[in-house]
C-alpha positions in Angstrom: -8.6 105.7 -12.1 -9.5 106.9 -8.6 -12.9 106.5 -7.0 -13.8 109.9 -5.6 -16.6 110.9 -3.2 -17.8 114.4 -3.9 -19.6 115.9 -0.9 -21.5 118.9 -2.2 -25.0 120.1 -1.7 -25.0 122.7 -4.6 -26.0 121.1 -7.9 -24.2 123.8 -9.9 -20.9 122.7 -8.4 -21.7 119.0 -9.2 -21.6 119.7 -12.9 -18.4 121.7 -12.6 -16.6 119.0 -10.7 -17.9 116.4 -13.1 -16.6 118.2 -16.1 -13.1 118.5 -14.5 -12.8 115.0 -12.9 -15.2 112.5 -14.5 -13.2 111.9 -17.7 -10.4 110.5 -15.6 -12.0 109.2 -12.4 -15.1 107.5 -11.1 -17.3 110.0 -9.1 -20.0 109.5 -6.5 -21.8 112.7 -5.6 -23.5 112.8 -2.2 -25.2 115.9 -0.9 -25.2 115.4 2.9 -22.6 114.5 5.5 -24.6 111.6 7.1 -24.9 109.8 3.8 -21.2 110.5 3.1 -20.0 108.8 6.3 -22.3 105.8 5.5 -20.9 105.6 1.9 -17.3 105.7 3.2 -18.1 102.9 5.6 -19.8 100.7 2.9 -17.7 101.4 -0.2 -14.1 102.0 -1.2 -13.0 105.5 -2.0 -9.6 106.9 -2.8 -10.4 110.5 -2.1 -13.1 112.8 -0.7 -13.6 116.3 -2.2 -15.9 118.5 -0.1 -17.0 122.0 0.0 -16.3 123.7 3.3 -19.5 125.8 3.6 -22.8 124.0 3.7 -26.2 125.7 4.2 -27.6 123.1 6.6 -24.8 120.8 7.6 -21.5 120.9 9.5 -18.6 119.6 7.3 -16.3 119.9 10.3 -18.4 117.3 12.2 -18.1 115.1 9.1 -14.3 115.6 9.2 -14.2 114.8 13.0 -16.2 111.6 12.4 -14.0 110.5 9.6 -10.9 111.2 11.6 -12.2 109.3 14.6 -12.8 106.1 12.6 -9.6 104.2 12.0 -10.9 102.7 8.8 -11.8 106.0 7.3 -9.1 108.3 8.6 -6.6 107.2 6.0 -8.8 108.4 3.1 -7.5 111.8 2.1 -9.9 114.8 2.0 -9.6 118.0 -0.1 -11.9 120.8 1.1 -12.5 123.8 -1.0 -14.1 127.1 -0.4 -15.4 129.5 -3.0 -18.3 131.5 -4.2 -19.5 131.4 -7.8 -19.3 134.8 -9.5 -21.8 135.8 -12.1 -19.0 135.5 -14.7 -18.3 131.9 -13.8 -21.8 130.7 -14.7 
């Protein structure tokens, strides 16, 4: 069972990711990049899953910070991009 940090500000995506991943993994959902960096520094995670597009934050700055920290740079990150269609809801 992996411990996965989900970096996502849209609550509708939280539930979708939980349905897919939670039966098999422990998830921690965080909705802002500053809190995500702090969580990575304080807790153990096996993977980060993040949306690329945020309304108010820069996920690329988060990625630069993570890469610049030797303790965090080994944690793999999966970024996804997508818009929900009316049919997907």
